[in-house]
N, C-alpha and C positions, 0 to 999 in steps of 0.2 A: 223780402226785406234785405236791404244792403247790409252785409256782414262786415264788421271791422275786426281785424285780428291784430292783437298786440304782438310785438316781437318776442319770440321765445315762449309764447303762451301755449299753443296747441300744435299737436302733430296728428294728422289724420291718416289712418291706415285702412287698407282694404286689399282684396285680391282681384286681379284682372279676370275678366270672363274668359279670355282666351288662354289656352295652355300650349306648351311646346313639347312635341314628342322627342323623347330621348331613346336611342337605340342601344340595346344590350349587345355588346360585341360578341359574347359567347353564344347566346341563343337566337339573336336576331329579333327578339321581341321588343316592342316599343312601349314606353310608359309615359303618361302625360306629366309634365312638370308644371307645378302651380307657380304663378308669378305674384309675389308680394310687392305692394306699392305703398310708400309712405311719403306724405307731402307736408311740409311746414306751412303754417297758415299765413304768416306775414310775407315771406319771400317766394313761396311756391317751390322752394328747393326740393328736389325729388330724389328719392332712393327707390331702387327696384332690385330684386334678386329672385332666383328660382329655387324652389324647394320641392320635395317629393309630394308632400301632402299639405293640407290645411289644418292638420292636427295640432294639439296644444304644444308639443315639443318643437315642431317646425315653426309654428307661428311665433312662439316666444323667442326662439333662436334668431329668426329674421328680425324681430323687433330689437333685440340686443345689438345685432350687427348694424341696424339702422342708427342706433345711438352712436356707435363707434364711427360710422360714416359721417355723421353730422359733427362729431367731436364734442357732444354735450347732450343734455337731457332737457326736454321741454317741461313746462309745468303740468300739462294735461295731455292725455291720450284720448283720441276720439275714434274708437273702432266701430265696425259694423256689428250686428248681433250674431255673428258666427259662434258656434258652440265653444270654440277655443277661447273666446273672450267673454261670452255671457252664457251662463248656464240656464238662466230663466229670463227671457226678455220681458220687459215691462216698461210702459211709457213713463212711469213715475219712479219706480224703485226696482231696477233690474238687479239680479243676482250675478255678481262678477265671478268668473272662473277663479278658483283659489290659486292655481298656479300662476295665472296672469296677474292676480292681485299681489302675490308674493314678489313677482318680478318688479311691479310698480313700486312696492314698498322698498325694495332694495335700491332702486334708482331714485327714490324720493319724489315721484310724480303721482298724479291722480288719474283716475279713469272715468270718463264720462261717455258711455256708449251713445250712439245716435238712437233716436226713437225708432221703434219698429215701423217699417214701411215709410220712412221719411228720409229719402236719400239726400235731400237738400241740407240736412243737418251736417253732412260731410261732403258738401259740394266740391271742396278743394280737391279731395282725393278722387272723386268721381271724374273730374276733369283730368287729374293726374293719370288715372288709369287709361283714359282715352289717348292721352299723349304718349304713354308708354306703348300702348297697342299700335299706334300709328307710326311713331318714330323709331321704335325698337323692334317690336315683334313682327311687324310687317316687313321690315328690312331683313329679318332672319328667317322668313317663311320658307325660303328655298335652301337654307342651310341644313346640314344633317349633323346632329350632335350625338356623341357616344358616351358622354358623361355629364354629370351636373356641373362639375367644376369648369368644363369647357364651355358650357352654355353660360354660366355666370361670368366668365371672363369676357365673352362677347357682349353680354348685357352691360357690364361695367364700362366697356369701351364706348358703347353707343349712349350710355347714360351721361357720360361726361359731355358728349356732343349735345345732348338734349338740354342739360343745365347751362351750357355756354351759348345756346342759340339765342340771338337778340330778340327782345320783345318787339311786337309790331306797333303797339300804340303808346309805348313809353320807352324811356332810355334804359339802357343796361340789359341785363339778363338775370336768370335765376341765381347764378353764381355771385354776381356783383351785389344783388339785393341781399343774399344770404350773408355775405361778408359785412354788409352795412347794417343789417337789421337783426337777423336771428343769431348769428354766431356770438356777438357780444352778450346777448340776453340769455343764452342757454345756460343751464346749471352744469357744473363740471361733473364728469363721470366719476363714480366712486372708485376709490383705490382698490377695494377688495373685488376680486373677480366674481361675477354672478354665477351661481350654481342653480340649475333648474331643479325644481321640486315638483313631484306629483303628489296630489292629495286624494285620499279616498277614505270613505267610511265603510267599515266591515264589522260583521258580527262574529264573535269567537265561536268556533265549532266545538262540539263535545270532545274532540280530541285535542283541545287547547291549541289549535292552529288557526291562523287566518290566511286567506288566499290573496295574493297580489301578483299580478302579471304571470298567472299560471304557475306560480311557485308557492309553497306553503311555509309559513314562518311561525314558530312557537311563541306563545305569550304565557305568563304565569297561569297555572290551571285554575286559580281562584276567579279568573275573569271569564270562565266558560259561560256562553250565551249573552255576554255583555257586548255593548257596541263600543268600538274603539276607532280612533282616527289613525290613518297611515300617512306618513310623510316620507317620500322616497326620493333620493337622488340617484345618480347613476352608480354611486358607490355603496350607499347605505340605505337601510329601511328602518325608519324609526316609528315606534308604535306608542300612541298616547291614549290615556284613559282619563276622561274629564279634564282635558287640557294638560295633564301631567305625564311626562314620559315614563313608561314602564319598562321598555326594553328596546334594543336596537340590534340589527343583524347586518352583516356584510351582504350586499345585494347579490343574488344568484340569478342566472339567466337560463338554467336548465329547466325546461318545461316539465311539470309534474313532479318535481323533486321536493324534498322536505329538509328544512333546516331547523333542528331541535336542540335547545339547550337543556342539559340535565336538570338544572335548578328549576325549570319551569314544570317539570313532571311531578305528579303526586308521588309520595314516598314509596308506595307499593310498585309503581311503574319504574322508579329509579332502581329498586332492588332487582326487579326482573331484567332491566336493561343491563345490569352489571354481569349477568351470567354469560359465560362464553364456554366453548368446548375445552379450552385449556384449563379454565378454573374448575370445571366439573371433573376433569381427569386428575387434577392435583388433589382435589378432595377425596376422590376414589382411591388414589394411591396411598393416602394416609390411612385409609381403613384396611387395605390389604390388596395383594396382587390379583386375587380372584375377583374382587369387586371391580378393580380397574379393568380386568379383561372383559367382564360383562358390560361395563359402562362403554368401553370401546366398541363392543359388539352392537350395543344400542345405537350409538352415533353412526356407525357404518351402515346400519340397516336402512337409513333414510336417505333420500335424495339430497336434502339439505340438513345438515347437522342440527340446525335450530329446531327442526320438527321433533327431535328426540330429547330436547332439554327437559320437558316436563316429566318424561319417563325416567330420565336420569335422576332428577330431583326426588321422585317418588322412591327410587331404589336406595339412594344414599340416606334418605330420611329414616329408613328402616333400622339404621344403626341405633337410633334412640330407643327403640322398642325391644330389639333383639340382641343388641351388642355386636361388637366387632367380630368375634370368633364365629358366632352362629351365621352372621351375614356372609362371611367369607366362605364358610362350608356350604351354605345354600347356593351361592353363586357358582362354586366349583361343581356341585352336583347338577345344577341347571345346565351349565355349559356341556358337561359330559353327556347329559341326556338329550341334548339338542334343544333346550329351552331358549326361546327368543324374546320372551316378554317378561315384564316385571311381575305379572300375575303368576308366572311359573315359580319365581323365587319366593313370592309371598305364600304360595300354596305349600311349598316345601317347608317353610318356616312354621306355618300354622299346623301342619301335620306332624312336625317334629322329625321329618326324614333326615334333616341335616345332622341329627345326633347319631345316626347309624352309619357304618362304613359303606362306602359306595359299592364295593364288590365284596360280598360276604365270603368267608373262607369256604372252600369246597369241602363238602362232606367226603369222608374217606369211603372210597368205593368198596363195597362188599361183594365178593364173588360167591356165588352159590353154585355148588357142584351138584349136578343132577345126573343120576345114572338111569338109563332106560335102554331097552333093547334096540330101539329105533335110532338112538343117538350113537353115531360112530365114534366120536371122540378123536383126540389128537393122534392117537397111535395108528389110526386107520390111514393117515396120510403120510406115514413114514415109509 
């Protein structure tokens, strides 16, 4: 069927089948660059650029740069059924990728994917891909590129030649038709800059954290085991529950790390989190110098001080049961006897040894004089 395209109505987008190798200057390894192609329906005006992948971020970024190249926005986008555009392909009701849909909403256009296995639905870009491969990629096949920007500069130079190439069967070229038909009909670009968002659904773990891009972010602990939605930009990570925002974090890029807000923790976890070596030693100092000495001994006995926190808390809490004076005396006795554990202090308190002097007074030595014929005595040695 002959298709008729209104000016400024549709923009057809796809990727070329051919890739261009880009050489890493440091390692000498080559990586294939993907070629994004976009063609306006009425004028066939063409845009092309290279990107590293066909992933969502690269695909949407290429789409945004295409709008800037055209200087406006069409009414409708017609992509192929790649994962970055369509999460679930369907002839009648496809599921659009949330990030791609967010981009379309920002620019005020609609998305109508081609039917699965029906390339004629996007015949304009199929022809555009062929022209890009013949008039751009084939002319660059003997060139060696060491960066993506270098490759895109050459593509841009040859793209201008492609759009200015005269038609064979009609007057003008793609550039002249674009100026005449599509440019006046395109919608203006929005004033606010577009910010790419990533969308994901996650279930809150029992440690009240969700995982996004190999980093863990906290949510209120009341949402444990609930399903939440993540909306992430390159700067922030926003978390929503039933469509309502519950928290947001500054986005982190360290793999395996944790970002936790104290207010998201249960009360008992908040209290435990507040304990530090300095706070424990301040508490021990208020009780007495011997308790402080035994507390420092506990902290020094572990490779990581945090491993001794529970033992220190157990020691300091004995003040409630035995009082300040007895606890100090028990710690003094334990240190003197070489005790290293809280159990040693508790044993001293339970047995009442803290009430006795550490070194009992020496009993007065009594000398017993024994006289015997076999004992020589002191006079013998004079």
